Steps between C-alpha positions, in 0.01 A plus 500: 500500500639327810835324461525169684815297565444123482793297631508145365270630227603234247417213736177301510282725719698814419447477123124449537484799737696717253241414232212599731678823602553598137140412417395741777711782355799490736853561376709201610872466562629147563805381693589132454836320514373209284595244768173309448364630171609608151514835319250366242223568755553873437407449133197292600373777731548749216304276259208473745476868596641674193741690724856408601571560869831657599737228620816494716710189564600558863591258777328656802753339733755755370428812705687749279294390198176548696614848608595588142160392368311719747736793434393498135138386524199663665218256578156543659484151647687170529365145461770272633497142365874436463583207729591133501180305555533122535430346842710185444795688351497747791550211744809398301636855450377718790778759486439572130132554578569741787761696302273539199155534654595721796797695361324622186192604701708707745690677220177600323336622821811705586478675162128563544567649846787721381299631202169535687331252263173335594268212397667161544339163422672188626470155351440300819374148549254286690808313627519769772215318677686167512246223565200706608285371789177579314400484135423700297779737607397854592727802544446456876683165499825523697826519311678185618860390489569445131538146368771606252761776444284621209200545731724660761637747245142612430422534872816703560425703187157596633651597837761720330231673295272549801781659702600718202140619465496597867832685489495661155136578408502236226167351388518131411285197429617139526301256288517151647465277195381146503606292193510687167458288185390533138596725210379814324211442258726606209726204596795737445607498867475227765703309755829381352754430776861453397620147580296249701167652614457548875122555481228244429333630183806546275611153610154368408503663155860397429418141596195504270719639221758221549777734621495337845476122535264507795342733753591451866211543744661584834314298762159327508473475879380852580170529692315623188224370273737266311822523703668756273575862590230762439564846350303796366582543129432849361515597132800729451291761312262527797806541724647767271174696519520493882825700470325765292225522763760531780694766307185706435418477872839653587501763222151621599594493871217257578719289729384494862848447646845566360573126497226261389498135394245294309452132413486449125355163399179339376368378835497139374750228592596225254715196579791400277307197374192716430721735296645205308151369417378848401805545276445161333141604428596847371783372280380155396847371601571223749769593754774265610537572873653323796441544874826576682587613853399838639717799410667697779338841552156397366185545708177297495245751372458871424212685339384856539211685648490790252216699663720793603681526164168480315356784709799730550661466157169466314655197330407137456614207288329444167664179376471146637743209535396335171558823304837552669615143422377518139697824447812349662477202261452725195805699611708182538399378153604838357851440632 
């Protein structure tokens, strides 16, 4: 049985990936400092899978704690989610984002190098493309100057991994996510940010539930179908399954290069107003929203061409936007 380390494994995407790993028979060990989640997620994972993953509360910015973990734990692969992830917040707090997102990555890669460990999967982002010249975005699109420190931290992260692969015989895959939403079908895990949500869907569901007074729509003057920004919203369970496919590719040595990257999305773009209308239909709730000015760091439109991921990872999405929004609303009601 292969033992896989999942950093940030109690977060939104991390917890869903842990469930899929356990369902596939992997032994999972989680590192999470609980900076944007709660320990109750560990119990929820256990309820879903019938097996409690091993858990360590470690701040990956503390090098000696990272070293100590690897001294006492042998792993066959690492899926690295642990990072700060809000575009707007990164503009306000760039140094915190660089310290956390870059520092923790370097410390883990140093331990993997020193212990001759292999098989690294990086939680990257479509933000590395900036505002792409052509849509849908293929893996051949140039990586442009990032629009935010968050996006830049993902670009730098990929460069660090690529150079580490070249120098230290590491095999790695970066998955460039588009916009993960939704909740597990058990409704035991989902997206529950601490404090004010930075992403659209939890803000939508919290507004519908009356927790937030109104939803701010940032800008209606983009050159899109209705003036609002367009994104590719992927169900988090589909995204989690892409990590399993990437891990199997590395474990079976099916990778064609020692550093690979894949777009992980649905291939369909939806505007903010289209998402609001789809949510109102899925939930039967009317949303109180207000158009406000654009948000710094936001781009006009991004949606994926998933041809390469579909072919190389033998993976494709199974759930649509309506299913994802319905599950997100069920999850919110459960709270």
